[in-house]
C-alpha positions as CSV (number, residue, x, y, z in Angstrom):
1,M,-9.5,19.9,-60.8
2,S,-6.2,22.1,-61.8
3,E,-2.8,20.8,-60.5
4,L,-2.7,24.1,-57.6
5,S,-6.0,22.9,-56.4
6,Q,-4.5,19.3,-56.1
7,P,-3.5,18.2,-52.1
8,P,0.1,17.2,-51.8
9,K,1.5,13.8,-52.1
10,P,2.1,12.0,-48.4
11,A,6.1,11.3,-48.5
12,V,6.7,7.7,-48.7
13,F,9.7,6.3,-47.5
14,T,11.3,3.6,-49.6
15,D,14.4,3.4,-47.1
16,S,13.4,1.2,-44.5
17,E,16.1,1.2,-42.7
18,R,16.2,5.3,-42.3
19,F,12.6,4.8,-41.5
20,F,13.2,2.5,-38.7
21,S,16.3,4.5,-37.4
22,L,13.8,7.3,-37.2
23,M,11.2,5.6,-35.6
24,M,13.2,4.5,-32.7
25,G,15.2,7.5,-32.3
26,T,12.3,9.2,-31.5
27,L,9.6,6.9,-29.6
28,P,8.7,8.0,-26.5
29,A,9.9,4.4,-25.2
30,R,12.8,2.2,-24.3
31,V,13.4,-0.5,-27.1
32,W,15.8,-3.5,-27.1
33,I,16.0,-6.5,-28.9
34,K,17.9,-9.9,-27.9
35,D,19.1,-13.2,-29.6
36,S,18.0,-16.7,-28.2
37,G,21.0,-16.6,-26.1
38,G,19.9,-13.2,-24.1
39,R,22.4,-11.6,-25.8
40,Y,21.3,-7.8,-26.8
41,V,21.4,-7.2,-30.6
42,Y,19.7,-3.8,-30.8
43,V,19.1,-0.9,-28.2
44,N,17.4,2.6,-28.6
45,S,19.1,5.8,-28.2
46,R,16.4,6.5,-25.4
47,L,17.6,3.1,-23.6
48,T,21.4,4.2,-23.4
49,S,20.4,7.8,-22.6
50,E,18.4,7.1,-19.8
51,L,20.4,4.5,-18.0
52,G,24.0,6.1,-19.4
53,I,25.1,2.8,-20.9
54,D,26.9,3.1,-24.4
55,R,25.6,1.3,-27.1
56,E,28.7,-0.5,-27.3
57,K,28.5,-1.9,-24.1
58,W,25.1,-3.1,-24.6
59,L,25.7,-4.9,-27.7
60,G,26.8,-8.4,-27.4
61,S,26.2,-8.4,-23.3
62,T,23.3,-10.4,-21.6
63,D,21.5,-9.0,-18.8
64,E,23.4,-10.9,-15.9
65,E,26.5,-8.8,-17.3
66,L,25.0,-5.6,-17.2
67,F,22.5,-5.8,-14.1
68,P,24.3,-8.2,-12.2
69,N,22.1,-8.2,-9.2
70,V,18.6,-8.5,-10.9
71,G,19.8,-9.4,-14.2
72,H,18.5,-13.0,-14.2
73,V,15.3,-11.7,-13.3
74,Y,15.1,-10.1,-16.8
75,W,16.2,-13.3,-18.4
76,R,13.7,-15.3,-17.2
77,I,11.0,-13.4,-18.2
78,D,12.5,-13.6,-21.8
79,Q,12.9,-17.6,-21.4
80,Q,9.1,-17.6,-21.0
81,V,8.8,-15.6,-24.0
82,L,10.9,-17.9,-26.0
83,A,9.6,-21.1,-25.0
84,T,5.5,-20.1,-25.2
85,R,6.3,-17.8,-28.6
86,T,3.7,-15.8,-27.1
87,S,3.9,-12.0,-26.1
88,L,4.2,-11.2,-22.8
89,V,3.2,-8.1,-20.7
90,T,4.8,-7.1,-17.2
91,T,6.0,-4.1,-15.1
92,D,9.7,-4.1,-14.1
93,Q,11.0,-2.5,-11.4
94,V,14.6,-0.9,-12.9
95,E,16.9,1.8,-12.1
96,K,16.3,4.6,-9.3
97,G,13.3,3.0,-8.1
98,K,11.3,3.4,-11.6
99,S,9.0,1.1,-13.1
100,I,8.4,0.4,-16.6
101,F,5.4,-1.3,-18.5
102,V,7.2,-3.9,-20.7
103,L,5.5,-5.6,-23.9
104,R,7.7,-8.7,-25.0
105,F,7.3,-10.6,-27.8
106,P,8.9,-13.1,-30.2
107,L,10.6,-11.8,-33.2
108,D,11.7,-13.9,-36.0
109,I,15.0,-12.4,-37.8
110,D,16.6,-14.5,-40.8
111,G,15.2,-18.0,-39.3
112,Q,16.7,-17.0,-35.7
113,M,14.2,-16.7,-32.8
114,H,14.7,-13.1,-30.8
115,V,12.7,-11.5,-28.0
116,A,11.8,-7.8,-29.0
117,S,11.0,-5.6,-26.2
118,V,9.5,-2.1,-26.1
119,G,9.1,-0.4,-22.2
120,I,7.0,2.6,-21.4
121,D,8.0,4.8,-17.7
122,S,5.1,3.6,-15.3
123,T,6.9,5.4,-12.5
124,E,3.6,7.9,-12.2
125,H,1.3,5.5,-12.7
126,I,2.8,2.7,-10.2
127,S,3.1,5.1,-7.4
128,A,-0.4,6.1,-7.9
129,L,-1.8,2.7,-7.7
130,I,0.1,2.4,-4.7
131,G,-1.2,5.7,-3.1
132,L,-4.5,4.2,-3.9
133,F,-3.9,1.1,-2.1
134,H,-2.7,2.8,0.7
135,L,-5.8,5.0,0.9
136,R,-7.8,1.9,0.9
137,D,-6.1,0.4,3.6
138,E,-6.4,3.7,5.8
139,L,-10.3,3.7,4.6
140,F,-10.4,0.0,6.1
141,R,-8.9,0.9,9.3
142,S,-10.5,3.5,9.8
143,E,-13.8,1.8,9.0
144,R,-12.8,-0.9,11.1
145,L,-11.9,1.8,13.9
146,R,-15.5,3.5,14.0
147,S,-17.2,0.2,13.9
148,I,-15.7,-0.9,17.2
149,G,-15.9,2.1,18.9
150,E,-19.5,1.9,17.9
151,M,-19.7,-1.4,19.4
152,T,-17.6,-0.6,22.2
153,S,-19.8,2.5,23.2
154,G,-22.9,0.3,23.3
155,L,-21.1,-1.9,25.2
156,A,-20.2,0.6,27.8
157,H,-24.0,2.2,27.5
158,D,-25.2,-1.2,28.8
159,L,-22.3,-1.4,31.4
160,K,-23.6,1.5,32.6
161,N,-27.0,0.9,33.5
162,I,-26.0,-2.3,34.9
163,L,-23.4,-0.4,37.4
164,H,-26.4,2.1,38.0
165,A,-28.6,-0.9,38.9
166,G,-26.2,-2.2,41.2
167,T,-25.3,1.0,42.7
168,L,-29.1,1.4,43.8
169,R,-29.7,-2.0,44.9
170,L,-26.1,-1.5,47.3
171,K,-28.3,1.8,48.5
172,I,-31.2,-0.7,49.9
173,L,-29.1,-3.1,51.0
174,R,-26.7,-0.6,53.0
175,E,-30.4,0.4,54.6
176,K,-31.5,-2.9,55.8
177,A,-27.9,-4.3,56.3
178,G,-26.3,-4.5,60.1
179,E,-23.2,-2.4,61.7
180,E,-21.4,-5.6,60.5
181,L,-21.8,-5.6,57.1
182,I,-21.7,-1.3,56.3
183,K,-18.1,-1.3,55.9
184,D,-18.1,-4.4,53.4
185,V,-21.2,-2.7,51.6
186,D,-19.2,0.6,51.1
187,A,-16.4,-1.0,49.8
188,L,-18.4,-2.7,46.7
189,S,-20.1,0.2,46.5
190,R,-16.9,2.3,46.0
191,S,-15.8,-0.6,43.3
192,I,-19.0,-0.3,41.7
193,N,-18.5,3.5,41.6
194,A,-15.1,3.4,40.4
195,A,-15.8,0.9,37.6
196,A,-18.5,3.2,36.6
197,E,-16.3,6.2,36.2
198,R,-14.1,4.2,34.0
199,V,-17.6,3.3,32.2
200,H,-17.6,6.5,32.0
201,N,-14.3,7.5,30.7
202,L,-14.7,4.9,27.8
203,Q,-17.8,6.3,26.3
204,E,-15.9,10.1,26.8
205,F,-13.1,8.5,24.8
206,V,-14.7,6.6,21.8
207,T,-17.1,9.6,21.2
208,A,-15.9,13.0,21.3
209,R,-12.8,13.5,24.0
210,P,-13.2,16.7,25.6
211,Q,-10.2,18.5,26.8
212,E,-9.3,16.7,30.3
213,N,-9.5,19.0,33.3
214,L,-6.9,18.3,36.0
215,V,-8.2,18.2,39.9
216,S,-6.0,17.4,43.1
217,A,-6.7,14.2,44.5
218,D,-6.2,12.7,48.0
219,L,-3.5,10.3,47.2
220,P,-3.8,8.5,51.4
221,A,-8.0,8.1,50.4
222,L,-6.9,6.4,46.9
223,I,-4.7,3.8,48.8
224,R,-7.1,3.5,51.5
225,D,-10.0,2.6,49.0
226,A,-7.8,0.4,46.8
227,V,-6.6,-1.7,49.5
228,E,-10.4,-2.3,50.4
229,M,-11.4,-3.1,47.1
230,V,-8.8,-5.7,47.2
231,D,-9.5,-6.9,50.7
232,F,-12.9,-7.2,49.5
């Protein structure tokens, strides 16, 4: 095979520091390293630019100094990594309501233990997940309401049959009752009819509520019937 037909040799990085700087500068993630005392010893350009804090301010500072309100939370997670010497994955709430997916792992630098972290913005994923949880809750409530509606409809149907039977029995009783009982039977009949009307309205509510039609009412008659129902 001639030299012209040979594939080009891949570039080999011999300058490890330059390679590390190039990779950290272009990596689509936040990268930072802290020593065992919680002080930053490295931050990449993405972290400094997204938070708007100069690199000089990061280096040598702790989370409590940079983020007084939440810094202790981050440091507590770092301490867990230092104590167990194992990696840890968390979802951290950061600035402006953002969420980042963070991988923390122990890193030995010149015999000193450090915590290295790589954070990727997961705000959209967390928002989508929260949306799914809300949708699940809504579906659960809808299903529960549907079940309650079906149960209520069944109960209303049974009550309607019972009240209808009571109305028929009262008609028979009225025919057999003497004059002294007619008034009481009529009051009881009105009470049953009112209850039946309420059951009917309940059935309409839990099925398909039709357009309501407003009708005039005889207010004195309503008051008189109400008093008779209470007296009975």
